N, C-alpha and C positions, 0 to 999 in steps of 0.2 A: 357188302351186307348192310341192310337198312339199320341205322343206329337204333331205331325203335325196337329191333329184335331183342336187344339186351336191356335197353333202358326201361321199357314198360314193365317187364316182370321184376326187375330190381326195385323200381319205384313201388310196386305193389307190396313186396316183402318188407321193405323199409317202412312203408306206410302202416303196416300192421303194428310194428313195434312202436312207431311214433303215435299211433292212435291210442294204444294202451297207455303209454307214458302221459299223453295229454289228458286223458280221462282221469288217471290216478293222481297225477301231480302236475306236470308241465315239462316243457323242454323238448317236446317232439320235433318242433320246428328247427331246433338246433341240429337235428339230424337231416331233415328234409331240405332245408334251405341250402346248405353247402352242397348237398347232392345235386340239386337242380342247377346250381352254378357250375359244378363240375361237368355237368352234361352240356354246358355251352350256353346257358341262358344268361343274359345280363342280369345283374343283381335286382334291378327293379322288376323285370319280368319274372324272375324266380320268386320274388316277394309276392307278386300278384298271383302267380300260378299256385303257390302254396295255399292261398286262401280258398281255392276250390276244395282242396282236401280237408281243410279245417271246417268249412261249412258243412260238407257231407258227413264228416265224422261226428259232429255234434248233433245232427239229426238223430242218429242211432243212439248216441250216448244219452240224450234227453229221454228218448223212449225207454231206454234201459232203466234209468233212475226212476222215472214215473211209474213204470210197471212194478217196481219194487217198493213203491210207496215212500220214497225218501226225497221227493222234490218239494222244497219249501217255496211254493209258487208265489205267494204274496211278497216274500223278501226278494225273490228273483226278479219280480216285476218292478220293485223299488230300485234295484241296482241297474236295470236295463236302460232306461231313458238317458241318464247322464253318460253312460258308456256309448250309446249310439251317437250322441253329439260329439263326444271326444274322438270316436273312431273316424268320423268324417274329417275332423281337423288333422288327425295323425296320418291318415291315408294320403291326404293332399300334400302333407309335408314329405312323405316318403317318395313321392314322384320325383322330387328334385334334390333331396338332401342325402348325403352320405351317412351310413348308419354305423360307422366304426366307433365313434364316440359313444353312441348309445349301447353298443355291445360291451364296451368297457364298463359303463355304468351298470349295465345288467349284471355283469360278473360280480360287482360289489353288492348289488341288491340280493343276488342269489346266495352269497356268503352270509349276508344278514339273515335271510330266511333259514339257512342251514342252522345258524346259531339259535334262532328263535324256535325252530321245530325240535332241536335237540333238547333245549331247556324246557320247552312246552309249558311256559308259566301260566297259560290260560286253561290248562287241562282241568284243574280243580273247579273252574267256573263253568265248564261245559254242562249244559242242561238240555232237557228235551224241549222246553218252551222258553226260549230267550225273549225277554221283553224289550221292545224297541221304542224308547221314548223319542222326543223330538230331536235331542242332541245326537243320539245314535243315527237317526235317519239323516240328519244334516251331514254328519261325518261320512256316511255311506255315499250320499249323493256326490260330495266333493271328491272322495277317493275314487269312485267309479268313473267320474269324468276323466281323472288321470289315467285310470286303467284303460279307458277307451282310446285316449291319445296314444299311449304306448302301444296298445294292441293294434291300432290302425296303422301305426308307423312301421313296426317291425314284427310283431306277433310273438317271436321266439322268446319263450320264458314268461309270457304274460300270466300263465297259470300260477306261477310262484307269487306274483304280485297280488293276484286275486286271493290266494290262500292267506297271505299276510293281512290283506285288508279285512278279511272276515274272521280270522283267528282271534284278533284283538277283541271281538265281541263275544267270544266264548262258544262259538259254534264248533261242533265236531267236524272232522275232515270228510266224513261221508256226506253230510249235508252241504258242506262247503263245495265239494266237487260237483254236486248236483247243480248248485247255483252257478258255479263256474261255467259248466258246459252250456247252460241256458243263456247266460250273458254273452259268452263268446260267439255262440251261434247267431245271436241277434246282431251284434255289432259287426261280425264278419260279413253279413249281408250288405251292410253299408260300405265297408272297406272294399269288398270285392267289386261292388258297383263302380267305385272310383277307379280302380285299376282297369276294369273292363272299358270304361269310358275313355281312358287314356291309351288303350291298346296294349296293356302290359300283362297279358295272360297268354300262356301256351295251353290250349285246351286239351290236346292229346296227352301231354305229360301230366297235366293237372288231374284229369279224370282217372288215369292209371294210378296216380298217387292216392286219389280219393277213394278208389276201390279198396286199397289196403287200409287206409285210416278208418274207413267205415267198418271194416271187420274189427279193427282194434277198438273202435267206439262201441261195438256190441259186447266185446269181451270185458272191457274196463269196468262198467257198472257192476257186473256180477262179482268181479274181484273186490271192488270197493265195499260192497255190501257184505259179502261173505267174510272178508278178512278184517274189516273194521278200522277204527281210528289208529290204533297202535301200529298195525301192519303198514297202513298207508304212510304214516309218519316215517317209517324206515325207508320206504320207496322214495318219498320226497327227499329225505336227507341224502341218500346215495345218489339220486339223480342230480340234485343241486350241486353236490360236491364235484361230480364228474364234469358237468357242463361249466361250472365256474372255473375249474382248473383249465379246461379247454379254452375258454375265452381269455383267461389271463396269460396262459403260456403260448397259445397258438391263435392269436386274434386274426 
């Protein structure tokens, strides 16, 4: 029996779940990457193949947030250029470096995000029109260069890092998620190009997974806008806890 007979529909179903998780919080790639490796792909090819799904998913997620009028485009455009540069650096590192250490670091970052979102110290500062002076803009440029490096290298869990980078400025999680999908879409274009150049992509599995994550990317923005900040905070916290424990106990 052709292995694609069961691989393609399984990737589609898991992709839907991952697409919703990625749009609302993050961590969807912690489902899809191990699955691709289980299907026999080398880790570097699984890493590259997963980028097809991320790229397609965020096309639909951007459209969903924009349609609902919650896309802070000016801020998203400020975050994007440093992330693009960082993703090129990170993707080139991913071609030759092992990611085990990064996964352990990710687990600790995720626990930090869990604590931060549980306490939610910035909630009282959330406002409809956050003012960004030069120091805020400088901090964002630096932090999103780091986001790009990490996202280009491994992708899994980058959503949590983006959430942390923007929560400290007082934005609510609905607008943060809108910015997140815009930035990840842009830098994934660069990272995917690096993996394609090095021949580290399985297109059949990648597009099957992308079909599922695209459906998840359409569902996620509606849930984000309808449910709001507090509901997303619960999703983020539960998702972070599950994946952090997985990384620490089953690396």
